[in-house]
N, C-alpha and C positions, 0 to 999 in steps of 0.2 A: 777605810783604806784596805787594799788587798795587795799582797805580795805573792808572786808566783814566778815559776820558771818553766820554759818549754823543755828543759832538760830532765825534769823530774817532777813528780807530784808531791804534795804535802805529805810528809811522813814516808815518802817513797825512797828508793835506793838512788843515791847520787851516782852518775856514771863515773867510771874510773878516771876518765879524762880530767875531772875536776878534783882529783885527789893527789896526794904526795906520791902515789904509785903511778900516776899518769902524767899529764902535762902540767898539773898543779896550777891551773888558771881558774879565775872565778867564772861561774856560769852566768849566762844571760839572766837577768832579773827583770821582771816587769812589775811596775807599781801602778795600780789602778785606784780610781776613786780618791785621789789626793784631796784633802780638804782645802777649801778656799782660804787664802791667806798664807799658804805655804811659801816660804821664802828660800828655804834651803832643805837639804836632806842629809841624814846621817845613816850610814849602813854599818852594821856590825855582824860578824859571823863568829859564833862562839860555841864551845862544847860545854854546855851547862854542867854536866856531871863532873867534869874535871876543872871547872872554873877557868877555862882557857879561852883567850880571845885569839882567833885565827886571822881576823881581818877587821879593820875598822877604817872608815873613810868619812870625813865630815866636809861640810860646805860643798856638797855634791849639788850640781845644778838641778833644778826642778824639771825633770823630764820623765816620761813614762817608762823609760827603760835604761838599764845599765848593760852595756855591751859585754859580750863574752871576752874575757882576758884583759879587760881594762875598765877603769872607772875614773872619771874626772872628779877632782876634789883633793883634799889634803889627807894623805895617808898617815896613819897612826902606827907607832911601834907596837907590834903585837907581842904575845907571849913567846914568840919564836925569834924575837929581836930583829924583825924586819918590818917594813911598811907594806910589803907585798902580801897578797892572798896566799894562805897556806891551807890546803885541803886536808881532809882526814888522812891519817897515816896508815901504815901497814898492819896495825894490830888486828888480830883475828877476832877479837870480841867486837860486837856491834857498837858503833860509835854514832852519836847523834850530833849533827851540825845544825845550829839554829841560826838562820839568817833573819835579821831584824832591820826594818826600815823605819826611820823616824821622820815625820814631817815636822819641820821647825818654823817658828814664827819669825826667825831672823837667822842670818849666818852666825856661826859660833866663833867666839874668841876664846882661845884656850891658853891661859897664862901658865908659864913655867914648864913648857915642854908638851910633847904630844904622846902621852901614854894612854892606853885604853881606860885606865881608871880616871884619868883627868877628863877624858871625853865624856864618860858616863856622868861625872859630876857636872860638866858644863851643860849637859842636856837638860838638867833640872830647870824647871820654869820656862822651857822653850818648846817642849813637845806639844804639838797640836793633836797629833794622832800617830799611831804606829801600827805596824803589821808584822807578822812573822811567818816563816816558812821553814819547816823542819826537814832535813835530809838525813838518811841513814846510810851507813857504809860498814862493810866488813872487809877488812884487808886480807891480803894473802899470807901475812905473817913474815914476809921477807922485805927487808928495806932495799932501796935502790942501790945502796952502797955495797950490798953483799955480793 
């Protein structure tokens, strides 16, 4: 399975448009070579160094692409207390946003709420294959509220 985006290359700089300093919308993602038997997808965007989930959506229809600014599926409450995509912030140090796509053998049932931790637990025993795409960003150091 391969995950890529026309907006940036693997380990490349994510455009400001997809950050908290820009429009703060998810980039278009393309998923190639999905394994046979894939019934559902789960997408997670996280900042591994900070152990922060920026975006998580499960029961995403099996298609070859996720459109810019939207994603069908069930949104999960991220570490910013929203179900919406939150891009990298204005911090001047380099940030790494890891996009992950999981091909699942069935739609997920998530008992007891929709937190990112519960989604990761629900993924166990359902992942057929996965792919990742890393983006980097260095903010301007000023928040939008300033």
